C-alpha positions as CSV (number, residue, x, y, z in Angstrom):
1,M,-14.7,15.7,24.6
2,S,-16.5,15.7,20.5
3,A,-16.8,13.3,18.9
4,A,-13.6,12.4,15.8
5,R,-14.4,13.9,12.4
6,I,-13.3,12.8,8.9
7,R,-14.8,14.1,5.5
8,L,-14.7,13.4,2.6
9,S,-14.9,15.9,-0.5
10,A,-14.3,15.7,-4.4
11,P,-12.8,20.1,-4.5
12,A,-12.3,20.9,-8.3
13,G,-8.4,21.6,-9.7
14,R,-6.8,19.4,-7.0
15,P,-4.0,16.8,-8.9
16,P,-5.0,13.3,-8.9
17,L,-3.2,11.5,-6.9
18,G,-5.1,8.2,-6.2
19,A,-5.0,8.1,-10.0
20,I,-1.2,9.3,-10.5
21,F,-0.1,6.7,-7.7
22,G,-2.5,3.7,-8.6
23,A,-0.8,4.1,-12.0
24,A,2.7,3.6,-11.0
25,F,1.5,0.7,-8.6
26,V,-0.2,-0.9,-12.0
27,L,3.2,-0.1,-13.7
28,A,5.0,-1.5,-11.2
29,G,3.1,-4.3,-11.1
30,A,3.4,-5.6,-14.9
31,A,7.5,-4.8,-14.4
32,V,7.6,-7.2,-11.9
33,A,5.2,-9.9,-13.1
34,V,6.9,-9.1,-17.0
35,L,10.5,-9.4,-15.2
36,H,10.1,-11.6,-12.5
37,L,11.9,-9.4,-9.8
38,D,9.8,-11.3,-7.6
39,R,11.6,-14.5,-8.2
40,L,15.0,-13.1,-8.2
41,P,17.7,-15.6,-6.4
42,I,19.7,-12.6,-4.5
43,V,18.6,-10.5,-1.9
44,L,18.6,-7.0,-2.6
45,C,17.0,-6.3,0.7
46,A,20.3,-4.2,2.5
47,F,18.4,-4.9,6.0
48,K,18.2,-8.5,5.2
49,G,21.5,-9.3,4.0
50,L,23.0,-7.8,7.0
51,T,20.8,-9.4,9.4
52,G,19.2,-12.1,8.3
53,L,16.2,-10.8,9.1
54,P,13.4,-9.6,7.1
55,C,12.7,-5.3,7.2
56,P,9.2,-4.0,7.3
57,T,8.9,-4.3,3.8
58,C,10.4,-7.5,2.6
59,G,8.2,-9.4,0.5
60,S,6.5,-6.3,-0.6
61,T,7.3,-6.7,-3.9
62,R,6.6,-10.6,-4.3
63,A,2.7,-8.9,-3.0
64,L,2.5,-6.7,-5.8
65,G,3.6,-9.7,-8.1
66,R,0.8,-12.0,-7.1
67,L,-1.6,-9.0,-7.0
68,A,-0.4,-8.6,-10.7
69,L,-1.7,-12.3,-11.2
70,F,-4.4,-11.6,-9.1
71,D,-3.5,-14.3,-6.7
72,L,-5.0,-12.2,-3.5
73,A,-4.8,-15.1,-1.0
74,G,-1.0,-15.4,-2.4
75,A,-0.1,-11.2,-1.5
76,V,-1.5,-11.2,1.6
77,R,1.4,-13.8,2.2
78,M,3.7,-12.5,1.6
79,N,3.0,-9.0,2.8
80,P,-0.4,-8.7,4.5
81,L,0.2,-4.8,5.3
82,A,1.8,-4.2,1.4
83,T,-1.3,-6.3,0.1
84,L,-3.5,-3.3,1.9
85,V,-2.1,-0.8,1.0
86,F,-2.1,-1.7,-2.6
87,A,-5.8,-1.9,-2.2
88,L,-6.3,0.9,-0.5
89,V,-4.7,3.0,-3.2
90,A,-6.4,1.0,-5.7
91,A,-9.3,1.7,-4.3
92,W,-8.5,6.0,-4.1
93,A,-7.2,5.3,-7.8
94,L,-11.1,4.5,-8.9
95,V,-12.5,6.6,-7.1
96,D,-10.2,9.6,-9.0
97,L,-10.7,8.5,-12.1
98,A,-14.6,8.4,-12.1
99,L,-14.3,12.2,-11.0
100,L,-11.3,12.9,-13.5
101,P,-14.3,14.1,-16.3
102,W,-15.1,16.8,-13.4
103,R,-11.4,18.2,-13.4
104,R,-12.1,16.5,-9.3
105,A,-9.7,14.3,-7.5
106,L,-10.7,12.8,-3.8
107,S,-9.7,14.9,-0.6
108,L,-9.6,13.4,2.7
109,E,-9.8,15.8,5.6
110,V,-9.2,14.6,9.3
111,D,-9.6,16.7,12.7
112,R,-6.2,15.7,15.1
113,Q,-7.8,13.9,17.7
114,L,-8.9,10.9,14.8
115,A,-5.1,12.0,13.3
116,W,-3.4,10.7,16.0
117,R,-6.0,7.4,16.3
118,L,-5.1,6.6,13.0
119,R,-1.3,6.9,13.1
120,I,-1.3,4.8,16.3
121,A,-3.4,2.3,14.4
122,A,-0.3,2.8,11.6
123,L,2.2,2.4,13.5
124,V,0.2,-1.0,15.8
125,L,-0.5,-2.6,12.3
126,F,3.3,-1.8,10.9
127,L,4.8,-3.5,14.0
128,A,2.4,-6.3,13.8
129,N,3.1,-6.7,10.1
130,W,6.9,-6.5,11.1
131,V,6.2,-9.7,13.8
132,Y,4.4,-11.3,11.0
133,L,7.0,-11.4,8.6
134,L,9.5,-12.3,11.5
135,A,7.7,-15.5,12.3
136,V,7.6,-17.1,9.0
137,R,10.6,-15.5,8.1
138,R,9.8,-13.9,4.6
């Protein structure tokens, strides 16, 4: 059995998706902070509105609002998985911005064996995050 492989590269001509997603998150975070969208007095989540239970992404807007105010601990309390995703996208964006002068963008290649393991890990993290949100009644 061969070892799982992962390869990072920076090929020329790829669109800087990390920088694009990062910019979108910065704009969304600014909108949340300026418009106080993380403090609305009504429930906008259809799942929560129908069931009274938090959906797997509940707290993501509030986490983004906390990150916009540089409150990492508050963001983690709101939604740990969303905070992790925001942090990973921020790192990806910074790498893409550093590569931009050379018209390169970060590329990640994963072999099938590792890709399957990563999908399982993502599902486990998703479910664990939802259990946390249910426990704290986000």
